[in-house]
C-alpha positions as CSV (number, residue, x, y, z in Angstrom):
1,M,0.0,0.0,0.0
2,N,2.8,2.4,0.8
3,R,4.2,2.2,-2.7
4,F,1.0,3.8,-4.0
5,V,0.8,6.6,-1.3
6,V,4.1,8.3,-2.1
7,P,3.5,8.6,-5.9
8,A,-0.1,9.9,-5.2
9,I,1.3,12.6,-2.9
10,I,3.9,13.6,-5.4
11,V,1.3,13.9,-8.2
12,G,-1.0,15.9,-5.9
13,V,1.7,18.4,-5.1
14,F,2.9,18.9,-8.6
15,G,-0.7,18.9,-10.0
16,A,-1.6,21.7,-7.5
17,T,1.4,23.7,-8.5
18,S,0.6,23.7,-12.2
19,I,-3.0,24.7,-11.5
20,A,-1.9,27.5,-9.2
21,N,0.3,28.9,-12.0
22,A,-2.6,29.1,-14.5
23,A,-4.4,32.5,-14.9
24,T,-7.3,33.7,-17.0
25,V,-7.6,37.1,-18.7
26,S,-10.4,38.6,-20.8
27,G,-10.0,41.2,-23.5
28,T,-10.6,42.1,-27.2
29,I,-8.4,40.6,-29.9
30,K,-6.2,43.3,-31.5
31,N,-4.0,41.1,-33.7
32,I,-3.9,37.4,-34.8
33,N,-0.7,36.0,-36.2
34,I,-1.6,32.5,-37.6
35,A,1.9,31.9,-38.9
36,K,3.4,32.4,-35.4
37,D,0.5,30.9,-33.5
38,S,0.0,34.1,-31.4
39,V,-2.8,36.5,-30.5
40,T,-2.5,40.0,-29.0
41,L,-5.2,41.6,-26.9
42,D,-6.1,45.3,-26.9
43,N,-4.2,45.7,-23.6
44,G,-1.0,44.7,-25.4
45,S,-0.7,41.3,-23.9
46,A,0.6,38.7,-26.4
47,F,0.0,35.0,-26.0
48,V,1.5,32.0,-27.8
49,V,-1.2,29.4,-28.5
50,P,-0.8,25.7,-29.3
51,S,-0.9,24.9,-33.0
52,T,-3.9,22.6,-32.3
53,L,-6.0,25.7,-31.5
54,K,-7.6,27.0,-34.7
55,L,-6.9,30.7,-34.7
56,A,-8.8,31.1,-38.0
57,A,-12.0,30.6,-36.0
58,F,-11.4,33.9,-34.2
59,K,-11.6,37.5,-35.5
60,V,-9.9,40.8,-34.7
61,G,-12.3,42.7,-32.4
62,E,-13.8,39.6,-30.9
63,K,-14.0,39.4,-27.1
64,V,-12.2,36.4,-25.6
65,S,-11.1,34.7,-22.4
66,I,-7.6,33.2,-22.4
67,T,-6.3,30.7,-19.8
68,Y,-2.5,30.8,-19.8
69,S,0.6,30.2,-17.8
70,Q,3.9,32.0,-18.0
71,S,7.1,30.1,-19.0
72,N,10.5,31.4,-20.1
73,G,9.1,35.0,-20.4
74,Q,6.2,33.9,-22.7
75,M,2.6,33.7,-21.9
76,K,1.4,30.4,-23.2
77,A,-2.3,30.0,-23.7
78,S,-3.9,26.6,-22.9
79,A,-7.4,27.8,-23.8
80,L,-9.0,30.5,-25.9
81,T,-12.7,30.9,-25.8
82,P,-15.2,33.6,-26.9
83,S,-16.7,35.7,-24.1
84,S,-19.4,38.2,-23.9
């Protein structure tokens, strides 16, 4: 039983750490760069998005919510969703 407890604790600690580093921001899209997989909001914040996220589905001027984490000086989006 002990061999399962320690890995569960480790997963719990590291899982909570990555959740704590995630943040969400809302804004209006100012620029979309499909070639660089990035989006910039009207407040000047720029986010790198995963190539699996279809930026072509979004338009400049659209209000969105972005869930992201910061790594190596870049804000990396994990989710980009329309908002009202």
